[in-house]
C-alpha positions in Angstrom: 91.9 208.3 148.2 92.1 210.3 151.3 90.8 207.3 153.3 92.9 204.7 151.6 96.2 206.7 151.5 97.1 208.8 154.6 99.7 210.7 152.5 97.3 211.6 149.8 96.9 215.3 149.0 94.0 216.8 147.0 95.2 219.5 144.6 92.7 222.2 143.6 93.0 225.0 140.9 94.4 228.1 142.5 94.2 231.4 140.7 96.2 231.8 137.6 98.3 228.8 138.6 95.4 226.4 138.1 96.2 222.9 139.4 99.5 222.5 137.4 98.0 219.4 135.7 97.6 217.5 139.0 94.3 216.6 140.8 96.0 214.6 143.5 99.4 213.5 144.8 100.5 210.6 146.9 104.0 211.4 148.3 104.1 207.9 149.9 104.0 206.2 146.6 105.3 209.0 144.4 102.1 209.0 142.4 100.5 211.9 140.6 96.8 211.6 139.6 95.0 213.4 136.8 91.3 213.0 136.5 89.2 213.2 133.3 85.5 212.5 133.3 83.5 214.5 130.7 79.8 213.8 130.2 80.7 212.4 126.7 84.2 211.2 126.0 85.6 211.7 122.4 88.8 210.1 121.3 90.4 213.2 119.8 89.7 215.4 122.9 90.9 212.7 125.3 94.1 212.1 123.4 94.8 215.9 123.5 94.0 216.0 127.2 96.4 213.2 127.9 99.2 214.9 125.9 98.6 218.2 127.6 98.3 216.9 131.1 101.2 214.5 131.0 103.5 217.2 129.5 102.3 219.7 132.1 102.9 217.3 135.0 106.4 216.7 133.8 107.0 220.4 133.6 105.5 221.5 137.0 106.1 218.5 139.3 109.5 217.0 139.9 110.3 213.6 141.2 107.1 211.6 140.8 107.5 208.0 139.9 104.0 207.2 138.6 101.4 209.1 136.6 97.8 207.8 136.8 95.2 209.0 134.3 91.8 208.5 136.1 88.9 208.4 133.7 85.2 207.7 133.4 83.4 206.8 130.2 79.7 206.1 129.6 80.4 202.6 128.0 83.0 201.7 130.6 85.9 201.5 128.1 88.5 203.7 126.4 88.5 204.5 122.7 91.3 202.6 120.7 93.1 205.9 119.9 93.3 206.7 123.7 94.6 203.2 124.5 97.2 203.7 121.7 98.2 207.1 123.1 98.8 205.7 126.6 100.8 202.8 125.1 102.9 205.2 123.1 103.7 207.2 126.3 104.7 204.1 128.1 107.0 203.0 125.3 108.7 206.5 124.9 112.3 206.3 126.1 111.9 209.8 127.5 109.4 208.5 130.0 111.3 205.4 131.0 111.6 206.6 134.7 107.8 207.1 135.1 105.2 204.3 135.4 102.2 205.4 133.3 98.9 203.9 134.3 95.2 204.5 133.9 92.3 203.8 136.3 88.6 203.4 135.4 85.7 202.7 137.7 86.8 199.1 138.5 90.1 200.3 139.9 88.3 202.8 142.1 85.9 200.2 143.3 88.8 197.9 144.2 90.2 200.6 146.4 86.8 201.2 147.9 86.4 197.5 148.7 89.6 197.5 150.7 88.4 200.2 153.0 86.9 199.3 156.4 83.1 199.1 156.7 83.2 202.3 158.7 85.1 204.1 156.0 82.8 202.9 153.3 79.8 204.0 155.4 81.3 207.4 155.7 81.6 207.7 152.0 78.4 206.0 150.8 76.1 206.1 153.8 74.8 203.2 155.8 73.6 200.1 153.9 69.8 199.6 154.1 69.0 196.1 155.5 65.8 194.2 155.2 65.5 194.0 159.0 64.5 197.7 159.0 61.4 196.8 157.0 58.2 196.2 159.1 54.6 195.7 158.3 54.2 199.5 158.4 56.4 200.0 155.4 54.8 197.1 153.6 51.3 198.6 154.2 52.5 202.0 152.9 54.0 200.5 149.7 51.1 198.1 149.0 48.4 200.7 149.6 50.2 203.2 147.4 50.4 200.5 144.7 46.6 199.8 144.9 45.7 203.5 145.0 48.0 204.4 142.1 45.2 204.1 139.5 46.2 200.6 138.3 43.7 198.8 140.5 41.1 198.7 137.8 42.8 195.6 136.4 40.7 192.5 136.9 41.9 190.5 139.9 44.0 187.4 139.1 42.9 184.0 140.3 44.5 180.6 140.7 47.7 181.5 142.6 50.2 178.7 142.7 53.6 178.6 144.4 56.5 177.8 142.2 60.0 176.4 143.1 61.9 179.7 143.7 65.3 178.4 142.7 64.0 176.8 139.5 62.1 180.0 138.5 65.3 182.0 139.1 67.3 179.7 136.8 64.5 179.6 134.2 64.4 183.4 134.0 68.2 183.8 133.9 68.3 186.2 136.8 71.9 187.2 137.8 73.6 186.4 141.1 73.2 190.0 142.1 69.4 189.9 141.8 69.3 186.4 143.3 71.1 187.7 146.4 68.5 190.6 146.6 65.7 188.0 146.5 67.4 185.8 149.1 67.9 188.8 151.4 64.3 189.8 151.0 62.8 186.5 152.1 62.0 187.7 155.6 60.3 190.7 154.1 58.4 188.5 151.6 57.1 186.5 154.6 55.9 189.7 156.2 54.2 190.5 152.9 52.4 187.2 152.9 51.2 187.8 156.5 49.9 191.2 155.6 48.0 190.3 152.5 46.6 187.1 154.1 45.1 189.2 156.9 43.6 191.9 154.7 40.0 192.7 155.2 39.6 192.8 151.4 39.5 189.2 150.2 40.7 190.3 146.7 43.5 192.5 148.0 46.3 190.0 147.1 44.7 189.3 143.7 44.6 193.0 142.9 48.3 193.4 143.8 49.2 190.4 141.6 47.2 191.7 138.7 48.9 195.1 138.9 52.3 193.4 139.0 51.5 191.1 136.1 50.3 194.1 134.0 53.5 195.9 134.8 55.7 192.9 134.0 54.0 192.3 130.7 54.5 196.0 129.7 58.2 195.9 130.7 58.8 192.5 129.0 57.4 193.9 125.8 60.1 196.6 125.9 63.1 194.9 127.5 64.8 191.5 127.2 67.1 191.7 130.2 65.5 189.9 133.1 67.6 191.8 135.7 66.5 195.1 134.3 62.8 194.0 134.3 63.1 192.9 138.0 64.7 196.1 139.0 62.1 198.1 137.1 59.3 196.3 138.8 60.9 197.1 142.2 61.3 200.7 141.2 57.7 200.8 140.0 56.4 199.4 143.3 58.6 201.7 145.4 57.9 204.9 143.4 55.5 206.4 145.9 56.3 209.8 147.4 59.9 209.7 148.6 60.2 206.0 149.5 62.6 205.3 152.5 65.2 202.6 152.5 62.8 200.4 154.5 60.1 201.0 151.9 62.5 200.1 149.1 63.2 196.8 150.8 59.5 196.4 151.2 59.1 196.8 147.4 61.8 194.1 146.9 59.9 191.8 149.3 56.6 192.4 147.5 58.1 191.6 144.0 59.9 188.6 145.4 56.8 187.2 147.0 54.7 187.6 143.8 57.6 186.3 141.7 57.2 183.0 143.5 53.4 183.1 143.6 52.1 184.3 140.2 52.8 184.9 136.6 55.4 187.6 136.8 58.3 186.1 134.9 58.1 182.7 133.2 57.0 179.7 135.3 57.9 177.0 132.7 
């Protein structure tokens, strides 16, 4: 909020005064923010929190035009009783001069997306890009995978390229994962060069066999193809403290073998 609203003021608890039921104030828009993000949200506690915080804000802060309850819940939604409480506050004639709103994660992401790339980088860090990944990172990740104790699996044979777009559709991968695969194509090409030039003629077969075994284990536990793909990437990249470049190397490895062998359905 400090980056999106130059007038925004963060309010912190101060001695016996506390924060006077305000976590942030935007004088430019006349908005008072109150944040509530417990590890586990319960309806009764949240309703009580709203009642206490709104009443306290009305008592301690004069002249604000808008009150925003900023919340976070594990399932991404508010309990019906909480929605009903907010509705009741909005419809109360005593609150007619105040706009009462609530913001979840989506509202905060909308604000974040309107920031400049530089501001987003200051908040979230720089975005890892595939171009940072070289043969060195691919070698590190592949060698860790082979040495991880799973290389006892019998090497696979009979590699056969499949139509990438068709396989993505067949396996119901989301646009988000499809974009990851598309961005990793240059890395996947580097993977192909590396495994093709390996002194071990069975190196690529060993990698494929490990990935197939991991895929089959994951598919037996999980139905969501996106979660399986991400879990495969995490498994490949789970060596000691993988860097951003090594993480992209893992995506390139999974994408390369996704197109080449029996991880995910081919028909």
